[in-house]
C-alpha positions as CSV (number, residue, x, y, z in Angstrom):
1,X,0.0,0.0,0.0
2,X,1.2,3.5,-1.0
3,X,1.4,5.7,2.1
4,X,0.9,9.5,1.7
5,X,1.7,11.9,4.5
6,X,-0.7,15.0,4.6
7,X,-0.2,18.0,6.6
8,X,-2.8,18.5,9.2
9,X,-5.8,20.6,8.4
10,X,-6.1,19.3,4.8
11,X,-9.1,17.1,5.4
12,X,-10.6,17.3,1.8
13,X,-7.2,16.3,0.4
14,X,-7.0,13.4,3.1
15,X,-10.5,12.1,2.0
16,X,-9.7,12.3,-1.7
17,X,-6.5,10.4,-1.4
18,X,-8.2,7.7,0.8
19,X,-10.9,7.4,-1.8
20,X,-8.3,7.0,-4.4
21,X,-6.9,3.9,-2.4
22,X,-3.9,5.4,-0.7
23,X,-3.0,5.0,3.0
24,X,-3.2,8.5,4.4
25,X,-1.4,9.6,7.5
26,X,-1.9,13.0,8.9
27,X,1.3,14.6,10.3
28,X,1.8,17.6,12.4
29,X,5.3,17.3,13.7
30,X,8.7,16.2,12.3
31,X,8.7,13.1,14.5
32,X,5.3,12.2,12.8
33,X,6.9,12.5,9.4
34,X,10.0,10.6,10.4
35,X,8.1,7.7,11.8
36,X,5.7,7.5,8.9
37,X,8.2,7.0,6.1
38,X,5.7,8.1,3.5
39,X,6.0,7.5,-0.3
40,X,4.7,11.2,-0.9
41,X,4.0,14.2,1.2
42,X,1.1,16.6,0.6
43,X,1.6,20.1,2.1
44,X,-0.5,23.2,2.3
45,X,2.0,25.4,0.4
46,X,1.7,28.2,3.0
47,X,5.1,27.6,4.3
48,X,8.1,26.3,2.2
49,X,9.7,24.9,5.5
50,X,6.9,22.5,6.5
51,X,7.4,21.4,10.1
52,X,10.7,23.0,10.1
53,X,11.9,20.5,7.4
54,X,13.1,21.1,4.0
55,X,14.2,17.5,3.2
56,X,11.8,14.8,2.9
57,X,14.2,12.2,1.5
58,X,13.0,10.6,-1.7
59,X,9.3,11.3,-1.1
60,X,8.0,13.7,-3.6
61,X,6.2,16.8,-2.1
62,X,2.9,17.9,-3.7
63,X,1.5,21.4,-2.8
64,X,-2.2,21.7,-2.2
65,X,-2.5,25.4,-2.3
66,X,-4.9,26.6,-5.0
67,X,-5.6,23.1,-6.2
68,X,-8.6,20.9,-6.0
69,X,-8.3,17.5,-4.0
70,X,-8.6,15.8,-7.5
71,X,-5.7,17.6,-8.8
72,X,-3.6,16.8,-5.9
73,X,-4.6,13.0,-6.3
74,X,-3.4,13.1,-9.9
75,X,-0.1,14.9,-9.1
76,X,0.5,12.2,-6.3
77,X,0.0,9.4,-8.7
78,X,2.1,11.2,-11.4
79,X,4.9,11.8,-8.8
80,X,5.1,8.2,-7.8
81,X,5.5,7.0,-11.3
82,X,5.3,3.2,-11.9
83,X,5.2,2.4,-8.2
84,X,1.6,3.5,-8.1
């Protein structure tokens, strides 16, 4: 199962990702993110330095700002490539 970490407060995006078959984990701290080891990360885009972190390892980061949940789901799928 493909795990996507979603910044807290992005409920519509969490629901859309769940409905698309992803395992969604809400994160609100650097420890949450480190323990989650997600395949992708969705952030609000309000702050480029999400949770005080700028490096998410190999996980692609998708920004939700100004986008619909459906657009974010498509971008997460695209960013994961053949893995998804």
